[in-house]
C-alpha positions as CSV (number, residue, x, y, z in Angstrom):
1,M,-0.1,-0.1,0.1
2,S,1.4,3.4,-1.1
3,M,0.6,6.9,-0.3
4,G,-2.2,5.6,2.0
5,Y,-4.5,4.5,-0.7
6,P,-6.4,1.1,-0.1
7,D,-4.5,-2.0,-1.7
8,I,-6.7,-3.9,-4.2
9,Q,-8.2,-6.1,-1.6
10,T,-9.5,-3.1,0.2
11,W,-10.6,-1.5,-3.0
12,Q,-12.7,-4.7,-3.8
13,D,-14.2,-5.0,-0.3
14,T,-15.3,-1.5,-0.3
15,T,-15.9,-0.3,-3.3
16,D,-18.5,-1.0,-5.9
17,I,-16.4,-2.2,-9.1
18,T,-19.4,-3.2,-11.1
19,G,-18.5,-0.3,-13.2
20,P,-15.1,1.5,-14.3
21,I,-12.1,-0.3,-12.4
22,L,-9.8,2.6,-12.9
23,R,-11.3,5.7,-10.9
24,S,-10.2,8.9,-10.1
25,V,-9.2,9.5,-6.0
26,D,-9.1,13.4,-5.1
27,L,-6.9,14.6,-2.4
28,H,-9.5,13.8,0.2
29,R,-9.4,9.9,-0.9
30,K,-13.0,10.5,-2.4
31,I,-13.4,7.6,-5.1
32,G,-14.7,8.9,-8.3
33,D,-16.9,7.3,-10.9
34,R,-14.3,7.1,-13.5
35,L,-11.2,8.5,-14.6
36,S,-11.2,11.6,-17.1
37,P,-10.1,10.7,-20.5
38,G,-7.1,12.8,-20.4
39,S,-6.1,11.0,-17.1
40,V,-5.4,7.5,-18.6
41,G,-2.6,8.9,-21.0
42,L,-1.2,10.9,-18.1
43,I,-1.0,7.9,-15.7
44,I,0.4,5.6,-18.7
45,N,3.1,8.0,-19.6
46,T,4.1,8.9,-16.1
47,L,4.4,5.3,-15.6
48,Y,6.4,5.0,-19.0
49,K,9.1,7.8,-18.0
50,N,9.7,5.8,-14.6
51,C,11.0,3.0,-16.6
52,V,14.9,2.4,-17.0
53,D,14.6,1.6,-20.6
54,H,12.1,4.1,-22.0
55,D,12.2,6.4,-25.4
56,S,11.7,9.9,-24.3
57,T,9.9,10.6,-27.8
58,Q,7.6,7.6,-27.3
59,L,4.0,8.9,-25.9
60,F,0.9,6.6,-25.2
61,S,-2.9,7.3,-25.0
62,G,-5.7,5.3,-23.8
63,H,-6.3,4.3,-27.5
64,S,-2.5,2.6,-27.3
65,F,-4.6,0.1,-25.1
66,R,-7.7,-0.2,-27.1
67,V,-5.6,-1.1,-30.3
68,E,-3.6,-3.6,-28.5
69,A,-6.5,-5.3,-27.0
70,A,-8.2,-5.6,-30.3
71,L,-5.3,-6.7,-31.9
72,D,-4.7,-9.3,-29.2
73,L,-8.4,-10.6,-29.9
74,L,-7.9,-10.8,-33.7
75,E,-4.9,-12.8,-33.5
76,A,-6.3,-15.1,-30.8
77,G,-8.8,-15.6,-33.5
78,A,-11.7,-13.7,-32.1
79,S,-14.6,-12.9,-34.5
80,F,-15.1,-9.5,-35.4
81,E,-18.5,-9.2,-33.6
82,L,-16.8,-10.0,-30.4
83,I,-14.1,-7.6,-31.3
84,M,-16.6,-4.9,-32.1
85,L,-18.3,-5.5,-28.7
86,R,-15.2,-5.7,-26.3
87,G,-13.7,-2.3,-28.0
88,G,-17.4,-0.7,-27.5
89,W,-17.6,0.2,-31.5
90,Q,-21.0,0.5,-33.2
91,S,-19.4,1.0,-36.7
92,S,-17.2,-1.4,-38.4
93,D,-15.4,1.4,-40.0
94,N,-14.0,2.3,-36.7
95,A,-13.0,-1.2,-35.6
96,M,-11.5,-1.6,-38.9
97,G,-9.4,1.4,-38.7
98,Y,-8.0,0.1,-35.2
99,L,-7.4,-3.4,-36.9
100,S,-5.7,-1.9,-40.0
101,N,-2.6,-1.6,-37.4
102,W,-2.2,-5.4,-37.5
103,R,0.9,-6.5,-39.2
């Protein structure tokens, strides 16, 4: 447990986690409903900058994970419908935009 925030077990025991797992926590330890869209990229990039072997020109966003998750599902043989469902896409064009990164 760091900075006085709850560990995962405490989180699960005391928080309704039926919604988003990653949530904001304010200075008074009040847990919010979700992270803001910009927070995900900020957290990812802060963690990455603390890695020993990081490329200082590389930046990530929340979409980095969305792309990777979609590609992982594709490589695992998931159906296009499942990939769209998991990615939250209603348009096949949007899903194909993400999957076009596949090599």
